[in-house]
C-alpha positions, 0 to 999 in steps of 0.5 A: 112322102105322106105329110101329116099322115097319122096321129096316134091317140093312145099311149101305146107302141104302134106298127104301121104296115104298108101293103100293095092292095093287088099283091099282099106279098108286097108289103113293109112296115115301120114299128118304131112309133111310140106315143108319148107316155107309153109305158111297157108296164101297162097291165090289167092286174088281176082283172076279172070283171067290171062293175058299172053304176050310173046316177040315172038309168031312166034319163031324159033326152036332154040329160047327160048321165055319169058312168062309174067303172070299177075294175074287179078281180074274181073275188069282186075286189077292186083291182087298184093296179089296173092300168089298161084301157077301156072302150065303149060300145052303144046299142039301141032298140026301139020300144016297138022292137025291144023285148029283152036285154039280149043282143039280138034285140039291140043294134050296135050303133056305128061311129058314122051313125052315132050322132043320130042316137047319142052324144058322148063326151069327146074326152072318151070317144076313143076310150080311156087309159086308167092310171095309178091315180084312178086306183081301179075306179073312174067316174066319167062325169056327164059321160053320155046323152041319148037323143031318141025317146022311147028307146032302150040303150045299152052301153058296153064297157070292155077292156081293149086288150081283152075284149072278153072282159066287159060289162053292160048297163041299160038305160031306158028313155020314155016308154020301152017294152023291154022287160029287163031292168038295170040294177046294181046288186053286187052281193046278197045278205041272208038271214034265217029264223033258225040256224039250228033246226030239228029234222022235222022243222022247216026254216025261213030264209030272207034274201036281200039284194044289195049294192055294197051295204045298201038294199038294191030295190031295183033288183029283178034278177033270178036267184037259184039255190044249192044245198051242201051237206057234211056229216059229223065225221066228214071234213068236206061238204058235198053238193046234193039234190037228193031228198034223202038230205033235204026237202025244199018248198016246190014253189022255189025248186026252179028258183025265184025271180024278183019283182018290183013288189019285193023291193030288193028283199024276199022272205022264203017262208018254210023254204027248206027242211033238213032230213038227216040228223047230226049233219051240217048243211049249207044253203047257197043262194046265187044270181042265175046270170052272175054266179059271182053274186052269191051268199050262203047260210049254214045250218047245224042239225043235231051235233056237228063235228067237234074239230075244224077241217080248216088247217090252222084253225081249231074248231072254236077259232073256225066258229069265231070266224064264221060268227064274225062273218055272219054278223059283219054286215049288220055291225057295219050298217049299225056303225055307219048309221051312227057315224056318217064319216065311215060311209065316206071313207074309201080306205075303210070300205076297202079294208072291210071288203078285203077282210070279208073276202079273207073270211070267205076264203077261210070258211071255204078252206081255200088252199091260197087263203090270205090268213093261214092261222087264226092269229094272223086273221085276228091281228088283221081283224083288230087292225081294221077295227082300230082304224074304224074306231080312229076315224069315226 
């Protein structure tokens, strides 16, 4: 008998296998172990990715940092029913060897060597089990402290049951030659000087990188552009690179990499000119490394189709949804500036984000859109509006 043989640290079912090291055919197992609190309903919900934030990406060696982990679905909405476990890996590279954020430049720190490089809050060294009270988001206060100066560290957060779902965040201590930047951008906000240009007119496009509704001045990613067109007789848009449809400023034909001087915002002057009249165009801007971070601006050149291609929405109703979507971010920013209570309301933010995602579904004519008719959408819009007014 092996006394005090094993202790289980996770709320799961376990099977212990015993085998002969010289003959693997001689084995046996016992699978009736059940750690206290285990629930067969454990689920990752609709988990598609994680979103990470921290209170400081450039700490000192004596400073603990917080880490907030948000579970998100494919629309980047919070998965409030996420119940799986997350775990952590830590990588490092010295200033003399670190040239980028690629894994080839950073070395995984083994558990036996961890104390040389960092100290992690003991509550999380074996990971963390999300519960219903987390509602898909957890802030790990005083999570980790890094011990070596002039090093760059990378913390990876991954789902224990699906390790292909993970997110990484970088911390730089002292001087590091790494050219990478850790930023918190999760969406773009786009404006233009003219959404109804003529065929002879170049238009400007301003792209703002944002963390929620705040400008992310640390954004250093590369943005790329795609152009779609739809004629007045067509019900769908087509991706094109043909000069028949548009002319783009050659400076940006291979995209643009943000620098510190942009402070999270760049105006692309005379970016594009559309060459065919009576067409509707869509310019999509997306992050080269994370295509989930994207936004678009629509342009109408000449007359456009008088009928909506989206089932359940007339042309005027569809236009109303587009207009609300386009003005939404400015409206929210103005309201939050006037009423500080709105910034601290998690429920209002969630409701607002859900409606934003639903409007994109309508505009993109998703077959599984949340609201099938304008009446359904407008009722939801009024519900969010009334709630916002009630708590301001």
